[in-house]
mmCIF entry with sequence, helices, sheets and N, C-alpha, C, O atoms, coordinates in Angstrom:
data_MODEL
# 
_entry.id   MODEL 
# 
_entity.id                         1 
_entity.type                       polymer 
_entity.pdbx_number_of_molecules   1 
# 
_entity_poly.entity_id                      1 
_entity_poly.type                           'polypeptide(L)' 
_entity_poly.nstd_linkage                   no 
_entity_poly.nstd_monomer                   no 
_entity_poly.pdbx_seq_one_letter_code       MADCSCGRSPTGKCVGWHSLSEEQYQEKKSVYDARQTAKSVTD 
_entity_poly.pdbx_seq_one_letter_code_can   MADCSCGRSPTGKCVGWHSLSEEQYQEKKSVYDARQTAKSVTD 
_entity_poly.pdbx_strand_id                 A 
# 
loop_
_entity_poly_seq.entity_id 
_entity_poly_seq.num 
_entity_poly_seq.mon_id 
_entity_poly_seq.hetero 
1 1  MET n 
1 2  ALA n 
1 3  ASP n 
1 4  CYS n 
1 5  SER n 
1 6  CYS n 
1 7  GLY n 
1 8  ARG n 
1 9  SER n 
1 10 PRO n 
1 11 THR n 
1 12 GLY n 
1 13 LYS n 
1 14 CYS n 
1 15 VAL n 
1 16 GLY n 
1 17 TRP n 
1 18 HIS n 
1 19 SER n 
1 20 LEU n 
1 21 SER n 
1 22 GLU n 
1 23 GLU n 
1 24 GLN n 
1 25 TYR n 
1 26 GLN n 
1 27 GLU n 
1 28 LYS n 
1 29 LYS n 
1 30 SER n 
1 31 VAL n 
1 32 TYR n 
1 33 ASP n 
1 34 ALA n 
1 35 ARG n 
1 36 GLN n 
1 37 THR n 
1 38 ALA n 
1 39 LYS n 
1 40 SER n 
1 41 VAL n 
1 42 THR n 
1 43 ASP n 
# 
_struct_asym.id          A 
_struct_asym.entity_id   1 
# 
loop_
_struct_conf.conf_type_id 
_struct_conf.id 
_struct_conf.pdbx_PDB_helix_id 
_struct_conf.beg_label_comp_id 
_struct_conf.beg_label_asym_id 
_struct_conf.beg_label_seq_id 
_struct_conf.pdbx_beg_PDB_ins_code 
_struct_conf.end_label_comp_id 
_struct_conf.end_label_asym_id 
_struct_conf.end_label_seq_id 
_struct_conf.pdbx_end_PDB_ins_code 
_struct_conf.beg_auth_comp_id 
_struct_conf.beg_auth_asym_id 
_struct_conf.beg_auth_seq_id 
_struct_conf.end_auth_comp_id 
_struct_conf.end_auth_asym_id 
_struct_conf.end_auth_seq_id 
_struct_conf.pdbx_PDB_helix_class 
_struct_conf.details 
_struct_conf.pdbx_PDB_helix_length 
HELX_P HELX_P1 AA1 TRP A 17 ? SER A 19 ? TRP A 17 SER A 19 5 ? 3  
HELX_P HELX_P2 AA2 GLU A 22 ? THR A 42 ? GLU A 22 THR A 42 1 ? 21 
# 
_struct_conf_type.id          HELX_P 
_struct_conf_type.criteria    ? 
_struct_conf_type.reference   ? 
# 
loop_
_atom_site.group_PDB 
_atom_site.id 
_atom_site.type_symbol 
_atom_site.label_atom_id 
_atom_site.label_alt_id 
_atom_site.label_comp_id 
_atom_site.label_asym_id 
_atom_site.label_entity_id 
_atom_site.label_seq_id 
_atom_site.pdbx_PDB_ins_code 
_atom_site.Cartn_x 
_atom_site.Cartn_y 
_atom_site.Cartn_z 
_atom_site.occupancy 
_atom_site.B_iso_or_equiv 
_atom_site.pdbx_formal_charge 
_atom_site.auth_seq_id 
_atom_site.auth_comp_id 
_atom_site.auth_asym_id 
_atom_site.auth_atom_id 
_atom_site.pdbx_PDB_model_num 
ATOM 1   N N  . MET A 1 1  ? 86.717  170.649 128.627 1.00 0.00 ? 1  MET A N  1 
ATOM 2   C CA . MET A 1 1  ? 87.985  170.255 129.465 1.00 0.00 ? 1  MET A CA 1 
ATOM 3   C C  . MET A 1 1  ? 88.122  168.743 129.299 1.00 0.00 ? 1  MET A C  1 
ATOM 4   O O  . MET A 1 1  ? 87.129  168.015 129.277 1.00 0.00 ? 1  MET A O  1 
ATOM 5   N N  . ALA A 1 2  ? 89.390  168.276 129.181 1.00 0.00 ? 2  ALA A N  1 
ATOM 6   C CA . ALA A 1 2  ? 89.632  166.875 129.131 1.00 0.00 ? 2  ALA A CA 1 
ATOM 7   C C  . ALA A 1 2  ? 89.872  166.337 130.649 1.00 0.00 ? 2  ALA A C  1 
ATOM 8   O O  . ALA A 1 2  ? 90.255  167.072 131.559 1.00 0.00 ? 2  ALA A O  1 
ATOM 9   N N  . ASP A 1 3  ? 89.606  165.016 130.784 1.00 0.00 ? 3  ASP A N  1 
ATOM 10  C CA . ASP A 1 3  ? 89.954  164.379 132.032 1.00 0.00 ? 3  ASP A CA 1 
ATOM 11  C C  . ASP A 1 3  ? 91.396  164.576 132.414 1.00 0.00 ? 3  ASP A C  1 
ATOM 12  O O  . ASP A 1 3  ? 92.268  164.693 131.553 1.00 0.00 ? 3  ASP A O  1 
ATOM 13  N N  . CYS A 1 4  ? 91.638  164.611 133.657 1.00 0.00 ? 4  CYS A N  1 
ATOM 14  C CA . CYS A 1 4  ? 93.026  164.769 134.196 1.00 0.00 ? 4  CYS A CA 1 
ATOM 15  C C  . CYS A 1 4  ? 93.607  163.422 134.552 1.00 0.00 ? 4  CYS A C  1 
ATOM 16  O O  . CYS A 1 4  ? 92.985  162.595 135.219 1.00 0.00 ? 4  CYS A O  1 
ATOM 17  N N  . SER A 1 5  ? 94.760  163.248 134.105 1.00 0.00 ? 5  SER A N  1 
ATOM 18  C CA . SER A 1 5  ? 95.432  161.968 134.392 1.00 0.00 ? 5  SER A CA 1 
ATOM 19  C C  . SER A 1 5  ? 96.684  162.193 135.310 1.00 0.00 ? 5  SER A C  1 
ATOM 20  O O  . SER A 1 5  ? 97.329  161.224 135.711 1.00 0.00 ? 5  SER A O  1 
ATOM 21  N N  . CYS A 1 6  ? 96.995  163.380 135.614 1.00 0.00 ? 6  CYS A N  1 
ATOM 22  C CA . CYS A 1 6  ? 98.117  163.683 136.441 1.00 0.00 ? 6  CYS A CA 1 
ATOM 23  C C  . CYS A 1 6  ? 97.745  163.560 137.901 1.00 0.00 ? 6  CYS A C  1 
ATOM 24  O O  . CYS A 1 6  ? 98.625  163.386 138.743 1.00 0.00 ? 6  CYS A O  1 
ATOM 25  N N  . GLY A 1 7  ? 96.418  163.649 138.238 1.00 0.00 ? 7  GLY A N  1 
ATOM 26  C CA . GLY A 1 7  ? 96.082  163.553 139.715 1.00 0.00 ? 7  GLY A CA 1 
ATOM 27  C C  . GLY A 1 7  ? 96.037  164.819 140.509 1.00 0.00 ? 7  GLY A C  1 
ATOM 28  O O  . GLY A 1 7  ? 95.699  164.824 141.693 1.00 0.00 ? 7  GLY A O  1 
ATOM 29  N N  . ARG A 1 8  ? 96.402  165.953 139.811 1.00 0.00 ? 8  ARG A N  1 
ATOM 30  C CA . ARG A 1 8  ? 96.529  167.268 140.578 1.00 0.00 ? 8  ARG A CA 1 
ATOM 31  C C  . ARG A 1 8  ? 95.252  168.029 140.508 1.00 0.00 ? 8  ARG A C  1 
ATOM 32  O O  . ARG A 1 8  ? 95.074  168.895 141.365 1.00 0.00 ? 8  ARG A O  1 
ATOM 33  N N  . SER A 1 9  ? 94.308  167.818 139.576 1.00 0.00 ? 9  SER A N  1 
ATOM 34  C CA . SER A 1 9  ? 93.154  168.459 139.451 1.00 0.00 ? 9  SER A CA 1 
ATOM 35  C C  . SER A 1 9  ? 92.223  168.193 140.580 1.00 0.00 ? 9  SER A C  1 
ATOM 36  O O  . SER A 1 9  ? 92.007  167.042 140.958 1.00 0.00 ? 9  SER A O  1 
ATOM 37  N N  . PRO A 1 10 ? 91.635  169.293 141.157 1.00 0.00 ? 10 PRO A N  1 
ATOM 38  C CA . PRO A 1 10 ? 90.628  169.064 142.247 1.00 0.00 ? 10 PRO A CA 1 
ATOM 39  C C  . PRO A 1 10 ? 89.358  168.671 141.671 1.00 0.00 ? 10 PRO A C  1 
ATOM 40  O O  . PRO A 1 10 ? 88.548  168.119 142.415 1.00 0.00 ? 10 PRO A O  1 
ATOM 41  N N  . THR A 1 11 ? 89.037  168.889 140.353 1.00 0.00 ? 11 THR A N  1 
ATOM 42  C CA . THR A 1 11 ? 87.706  168.497 139.796 1.00 0.00 ? 11 THR A CA 1 
ATOM 43  C C  . THR A 1 11 ? 87.773  167.258 138.911 1.00 0.00 ? 11 THR A C  1 
ATOM 44  O O  . THR A 1 11 ? 86.743  166.767 138.449 1.00 0.00 ? 11 THR A O  1 
ATOM 45  N N  . GLY A 1 12 ? 88.899  166.787 138.688 1.00 0.00 ? 12 GLY A N  1 
ATOM 46  C CA . GLY A 1 12 ? 88.978  165.683 137.835 1.00 0.00 ? 12 GLY A CA 1 
ATOM 47  C C  . GLY A 1 12 ? 89.122  165.946 136.406 1.00 0.00 ? 12 GLY A C  1 
ATOM 48  O O  . GLY A 1 12 ? 89.359  165.030 135.618 1.00 0.00 ? 12 GLY A O  1 
ATOM 49  N N  . LYS A 1 13 ? 88.979  167.237 136.018 1.00 0.00 ? 13 LYS A N  1 
ATOM 50  C CA . LYS A 1 13 ? 89.120  167.803 134.691 1.00 0.00 ? 13 LYS A CA 1 
ATOM 51  C C  . LYS A 1 13 ? 90.432  168.482 134.691 1.00 0.00 ? 13 LYS A C  1 
ATOM 52  O O  . LYS A 1 13 ? 90.866  168.992 135.724 1.00 0.00 ? 13 LYS A O  1 
ATOM 53  N N  . CYS A 1 14 ? 91.097  168.510 133.548 1.00 0.00 ? 14 CYS A N  1 
ATOM 54  C CA . CYS A 1 14 ? 92.369  169.187 133.478 1.00 0.00 ? 14 CYS A CA 1 
ATOM 55  C C  . CYS A 1 14 ? 92.229  170.731 133.588 1.00 0.00 ? 14 CYS A C  1 
ATOM 56  O O  . CYS A 1 14 ? 91.499  171.362 132.824 1.00 0.00 ? 14 CYS A O  1 
ATOM 57  N N  . VAL A 1 15 ? 92.936  171.292 134.539 1.00 0.00 ? 15 VAL A N  1 
ATOM 58  C CA . VAL A 1 15 ? 93.025  172.662 134.782 1.00 0.00 ? 15 VAL A CA 1 
ATOM 59  C C  . VAL A 1 15 ? 94.374  173.249 134.631 1.00 0.00 ? 15 VAL A C  1 
ATOM 60  O O  . VAL A 1 15 ? 94.603  174.402 134.995 1.00 0.00 ? 15 VAL A O  1 
ATOM 61  N N  . GLY A 1 16 ? 95.318  172.442 134.075 1.00 0.00 ? 16 GLY A N  1 
ATOM 62  C CA . GLY A 1 16 ? 96.697  172.904 133.766 1.00 0.00 ? 16 GLY A CA 1 
ATOM 63  C C  . GLY A 1 16 ? 97.691  172.877 135.050 1.00 0.00 ? 16 GLY A C  1 
ATOM 64  O O  . GLY A 1 16 ? 98.776  173.455 134.998 1.00 0.00 ? 16 GLY A O  1 
ATOM 65  N N  . TRP A 1 17 ? 97.318  172.271 136.045 1.00 0.00 ? 17 TRP A N  1 
ATOM 66  C CA . TRP A 1 17 ? 98.201  172.239 137.132 1.00 0.00 ? 17 TRP A CA 1 
ATOM 67  C C  . TRP A 1 17 ? 99.290  171.242 137.136 1.00 0.00 ? 17 TRP A C  1 
ATOM 68  O O  . TRP A 1 17 ? 100.090 171.157 138.068 1.00 0.00 ? 17 TRP A O  1 
ATOM 69  N N  . HIS A 1 18 ? 99.318  170.453 136.040 1.00 0.00 ? 18 HIS A N  1 
ATOM 70  C CA . HIS A 1 18 ? 100.290 169.415 135.909 1.00 0.00 ? 18 HIS A CA 1 
ATOM 71  C C  . HIS A 1 18 ? 101.779 170.029 135.673 1.00 0.00 ? 18 HIS A C  1 
ATOM 72  O O  . HIS A 1 18 ? 102.808 169.401 135.923 1.00 0.00 ? 18 HIS A O  1 
ATOM 73  N N  . SER A 1 19 ? 101.737 171.319 135.164 1.00 0.00 ? 19 SER A N  1 
ATOM 74  C CA . SER A 1 19 ? 102.980 171.989 134.799 1.00 0.00 ? 19 SER A CA 1 
ATOM 75  C C  . SER A 1 19 ? 103.657 172.703 135.944 1.00 0.00 ? 19 SER A C  1 
ATOM 76  O O  . SER A 1 19 ? 104.832 173.069 135.912 1.00 0.00 ? 19 SER A O  1 
ATOM 77  N N  . LEU A 1 20 ? 102.750 172.892 137.057 1.00 0.00 ? 20 LEU A N  1 
ATOM 78  C CA . LEU A 1 20 ? 103.316 173.566 138.244 1.00 0.00 ? 20 LEU A CA 1 
ATOM 79  C C  . LEU A 1 20 ? 104.345 172.837 139.041 1.00 0.00 ? 20 LEU A C  1 
ATOM 80  O O  . LEU A 1 20 ? 104.366 171.607 139.093 1.00 0.00 ? 20 LEU A O  1 
ATOM 81  N N  . SER A 1 21 ? 105.247 173.644 139.696 1.00 0.00 ? 21 SER A N  1 
ATOM 82  C CA . SER A 1 21 ? 106.124 173.070 140.556 1.00 0.00 ? 21 SER A CA 1 
ATOM 83  C C  . SER A 1 21 ? 105.357 172.545 141.754 1.00 0.00 ? 21 SER A C  1 
ATOM 84  O O  . SER A 1 21 ? 104.160 172.821 141.838 1.00 0.00 ? 21 SER A O  1 
ATOM 85  N N  . GLU A 1 22 ? 105.943 171.815 142.685 1.00 0.00 ? 22 GLU A N  1 
ATOM 86  C CA . GLU A 1 22 ? 105.279 171.261 143.898 1.00 0.00 ? 22 GLU A CA 1 
ATOM 87  C C  . GLU A 1 22 ? 104.830 172.474 144.776 1.00 0.00 ? 22 GLU A C  1 
ATOM 88  O O  . GLU A 1 22 ? 103.732 172.436 145.331 1.00 0.00 ? 22 GLU A O  1 
ATOM 89  N N  . GLU A 1 23 ? 105.604 173.475 144.901 1.00 0.00 ? 23 GLU A N  1 
ATOM 90  C CA . GLU A 1 23 ? 105.358 174.686 145.682 1.00 0.00 ? 23 GLU A CA 1 
ATOM 91  C C  . GLU A 1 23 ? 104.202 175.480 145.078 1.00 0.00 ? 23 GLU A C  1 
ATOM 92  O O  . GLU A 1 23 ? 103.300 175.915 145.795 1.00 0.00 ? 23 GLU A O  1 
ATOM 93  N N  . GLN A 1 24 ? 104.231 175.667 143.765 1.00 0.00 ? 24 GLN A N  1 
ATOM 94  C CA . GLN A 1 24 ? 103.071 176.305 143.177 1.00 0.00 ? 24 GLN A CA 1 
ATOM 95  C C  . GLN A 1 24 ? 101.858 175.498 143.182 1.00 0.00 ? 24 GLN A C  1 
ATOM 96  O O  . GLN A 1 24 ? 100.784 176.076 143.347 1.00 0.00 ? 24 GLN A O  1 
ATOM 97  N N  . TYR A 1 25 ? 101.893 174.268 143.025 1.00 0.00 ? 25 TYR A N  1 
ATOM 98  C CA . TYR A 1 25 ? 100.696 173.420 143.083 1.00 0.00 ? 25 TYR A CA 1 
ATOM 99  C C  . TYR A 1 25 ? 100.041 173.513 144.640 1.00 0.00 ? 25 TYR A C  1 
ATOM 100 O O  . TYR A 1 25 ? 98.841  173.676 144.859 1.00 0.00 ? 25 TYR A O  1 
ATOM 101 N N  . GLN A 1 26 ? 100.959 173.390 145.545 1.00 0.00 ? 26 GLN A N  1 
ATOM 102 C CA . GLN A 1 26 ? 100.378 173.512 146.942 1.00 0.00 ? 26 GLN A CA 1 
ATOM 103 C C  . GLN A 1 26 ? 99.726  174.842 147.273 1.00 0.00 ? 26 GLN A C  1 
ATOM 104 O O  . GLN A 1 26 ? 98.787  174.928 148.064 1.00 0.00 ? 26 GLN A O  1 
ATOM 105 N N  . GLU A 1 27 ? 100.241 175.834 146.660 1.00 0.00 ? 27 GLU A N  1 
ATOM 106 C CA . GLU A 1 27 ? 99.721  177.261 146.850 1.00 0.00 ? 27 GLU A CA 1 
ATOM 107 C C  . GLU A 1 27 ? 98.367  177.321 146.144 1.00 0.00 ? 27 GLU A C  1 
ATOM 108 O O  . GLU A 1 27 ? 97.412  177.829 146.731 1.00 0.00 ? 27 GLU A O  1 
ATOM 109 N N  . LYS A 1 28 ? 98.234  176.791 144.828 1.00 0.00 ? 28 LYS A N  1 
ATOM 110 C CA . LYS A 1 28 ? 97.003  176.919 144.160 1.00 0.00 ? 28 LYS A CA 1 
ATOM 111 C C  . LYS A 1 28 ? 96.034  175.995 144.814 1.00 0.00 ? 28 LYS A C  1 
ATOM 112 O O  . LYS A 1 28 ? 94.856  176.341 144.902 1.00 0.00 ? 28 LYS A O  1 
ATOM 113 N N  . LYS A 1 29 ? 96.450  174.811 145.297 1.00 0.00 ? 29 LYS A N  1 
ATOM 114 C CA . LYS A 1 29 ? 95.460  173.870 145.993 1.00 0.00 ? 29 LYS A CA 1 
ATOM 115 C C  . LYS A 1 29 ? 94.933  174.592 147.326 1.00 0.00 ? 29 LYS A C  1 
ATOM 116 O O  . LYS A 1 29 ? 93.749  174.500 147.650 1.00 0.00 ? 29 LYS A O  1 
ATOM 117 N N  . SER A 1 30 ? 95.810  175.270 148.038 1.00 0.00 ? 30 SER A N  1 
ATOM 118 C CA . SER A 1 30 ? 95.336  175.896 149.262 1.00 0.00 ? 30 SER A CA 1 
ATOM 119 C C  . SER A 1 30 ? 94.257  177.009 149.005 1.00 0.00 ? 30 SER A C  1 
ATOM 120 O O  . SER A 1 30 ? 93.281  177.138 149.744 1.00 0.00 ? 30 SER A O  1 
ATOM 121 N N  . VAL A 1 31 ? 94.497  177.823 147.888 1.00 0.00 ? 31 VAL A N  1 
ATOM 122 C CA . VAL A 1 31 ? 93.609  178.906 147.498 1.00 0.00 ? 31 VAL A CA 1 
ATOM 123 C C  . VAL A 1 31 ? 92.294  178.146 147.068 1.00 0.00 ? 31 VAL A C  1 
ATOM 124 O O  . VAL A 1 31 ? 91.199  178.484 147.517 1.00 0.00 ? 31 VAL A O  1 
ATOM 125 N N  . TYR A 1 32 ? 92.440  177.175 146.240 1.00 0.00 ? 32 TYR A N  1 
ATOM 126 C CA . TYR A 1 32 ? 91.260  176.454 145.792 1.00 0.00 ? 32 TYR A CA 1 
ATOM 127 C C  . TYR A 1 32 ? 90.271  175.817 147.067 1.00 0.00 ? 32 TYR A C  1 
ATOM 128 O O  . TYR A 1 32 ? 89.052  175.932 147.192 1.00 0.00 ? 32 TYR A O  1 
ATOM 129 N N  . ASP A 1 33 ? 91.131  175.195 147.847 1.00 0.00 ? 33 ASP A N  1 
ATOM 130 C CA . ASP A 1 33 ? 90.249  174.690 149.096 1.00 0.00 ? 33 ASP A CA 1 
ATOM 131 C C  . ASP A 1 33 ? 89.676  175.792 149.968 1.00 0.00 ? 33 ASP A C  1 
ATOM 132 O O  . ASP A 1 33 ? 88.622  175.607 150.577 1.00 0.00 ? 33 ASP A O  1 
ATOM 133 N N  . ALA A 1 34 ? 90.316  176.883 150.038 1.00 0.00 ? 34 ALA A N  1 
ATOM 134 C CA . ALA A 1 34 ? 89.729  178.004 150.903 1.00 0.00 ? 34 ALA A CA 1 
ATOM 135 C C  . ALA A 1 34 ? 88.492  178.593 150.150 1.00 0.00 ? 34 ALA A C  1 
ATOM 136 O O  . ALA A 1 34 ? 87.456  178.881 150.750 1.00 0.00 ? 34 ALA A O  1 
ATOM 137 N N  . ARG A 1 35 ? 88.643  178.746 148.901 1.00 0.00 ? 35 ARG A N  1 
ATOM 138 C CA . ARG A 1 35 ? 87.418  179.083 148.125 1.00 0.00 ? 35 ARG A CA 1 
ATOM 139 C C  . ARG A 1 35 ? 86.216  178.090 148.303 1.00 0.00 ? 35 ARG A C  1 
ATOM 140 O O  . ARG A 1 35 ? 85.090  178.511 148.571 1.00 0.00 ? 35 ARG A O  1 
ATOM 141 N N  . GLN A 1 36 ? 86.472  176.873 148.158 1.00 0.00 ? 36 GLN A N  1 
ATOM 142 C CA . GLN A 1 36 ? 85.587  175.891 148.320 1.00 0.00 ? 36 GLN A CA 1 
ATOM 143 C C  . GLN A 1 36 ? 84.924  175.817 149.737 1.00 0.00 ? 36 GLN A C  1 
ATOM 144 O O  . GLN A 1 36 ? 83.717  175.623 149.880 1.00 0.00 ? 36 GLN A O  1 
ATOM 145 N N  . THR A 1 37 ? 85.752  175.977 150.715 1.00 0.00 ? 37 THR A N  1 
ATOM 146 C CA . THR A 1 37 ? 85.177  176.119 152.061 1.00 0.00 ? 37 THR A CA 1 
ATOM 147 C C  . THR A 1 37 ? 84.337  177.368 152.204 1.00 0.00 ? 37 THR A C  1 
ATOM 148 O O  . THR A 1 37 ? 83.214  177.268 152.697 1.00 0.00 ? 37 THR A O  1 
ATOM 149 N N  . ALA A 1 38 ? 84.783  178.479 151.826 1.00 0.00 ? 38 ALA A N  1 
ATOM 150 C CA . ALA A 1 38 ? 84.009  179.681 151.787 1.00 0.00 ? 38 ALA A CA 1 
ATOM 151 C C  . ALA A 1 38 ? 82.722  179.569 151.002 1.00 0.00 ? 38 ALA A C  1 
ATOM 152 O O  . ALA A 1 38 ? 81.748  180.160 151.469 1.00 0.00 ? 38 ALA A O  1 
ATOM 153 N N  . LYS A 1 39 ? 82.594  178.954 149.975 1.00 0.00 ? 39 LYS A N  1 
ATOM 154 C CA . LYS A 1 39 ? 81.499  178.880 149.115 1.00 0.00 ? 39 LYS A CA 1 
ATOM 155 C C  . LYS A 1 39 ? 80.482  177.900 149.813 1.00 0.00 ? 39 LYS A C  1 
ATOM 156 O O  . LYS A 1 39 ? 79.267  178.082 149.740 1.00 0.00 ? 39 LYS A O  1 
ATOM 157 N N  . SER A 1 40 ? 81.038  176.880 150.475 1.00 0.00 ? 40 SER A N  1 
ATOM 158 C CA . SER A 1 40 ? 80.038  175.910 151.157 1.00 0.00 ? 40 SER A CA 1 
ATOM 159 C C  . SER A 1 40 ? 79.517  176.669 152.401 1.00 0.00 ? 40 SER A C  1 
ATOM 160 O O  . SER A 1 40 ? 78.401  176.334 152.798 1.00 0.00 ? 40 SER A O  1 
ATOM 161 N N  . VAL A 1 41 ? 80.136  177.591 153.032 1.00 0.00 ? 41 VAL A N  1 
ATOM 162 C CA . VAL A 1 41 ? 79.685  178.205 154.168 1.00 0.00 ? 41 VAL A CA 1 
ATOM 163 C C  . VAL A 1 41 ? 78.516  179.237 153.766 1.00 0.00 ? 41 VAL A C  1 
ATOM 164 O O  . VAL A 1 41 ? 77.561  179.467 154.507 1.00 0.00 ? 41 VAL A O  1 
ATOM 165 N N  . THR A 1 42 ? 78.690  179.784 152.604 1.00 0.00 ? 42 THR A N  1 
ATOM 166 C CA . THR A 1 42 ? 77.709  180.799 152.079 1.00 0.00 ? 42 THR A CA 1 
ATOM 167 C C  . THR A 1 42 ? 76.484  180.142 151.546 1.00 0.00 ? 42 THR A C  1 
ATOM 168 O O  . THR A 1 42 ? 75.418  180.757 151.544 1.00 0.00 ? 42 THR A O  1 
ATOM 169 N N  . ASP A 1 43 ? 76.590  178.782 151.039 1.00 0.00 ? 43 ASP A N  1 
ATOM 170 C CA . ASP A 1 43 ? 75.481  178.103 150.352 1.00 0.00 ? 43 ASP A CA 1 
ATOM 171 C C  . ASP A 1 43 ? 74.368  177.768 151.426 1.00 0.00 ? 43 ASP A C  1 
ATOM 172 O O  . ASP A 1 43 ? 73.334  177.194 151.085 1.00 0.00 ? 43 ASP A O  1 
# 
């Protein structure tokens, strides 16, 4: 994966979120954040 220059990637690597609308981006980010929270609770 290439480095992300759009600033939307939660990992710093391009995950293709640059082409999403703001609404789609917010939805993806919410899902990602929820998964990260659940993951940190189970670790």
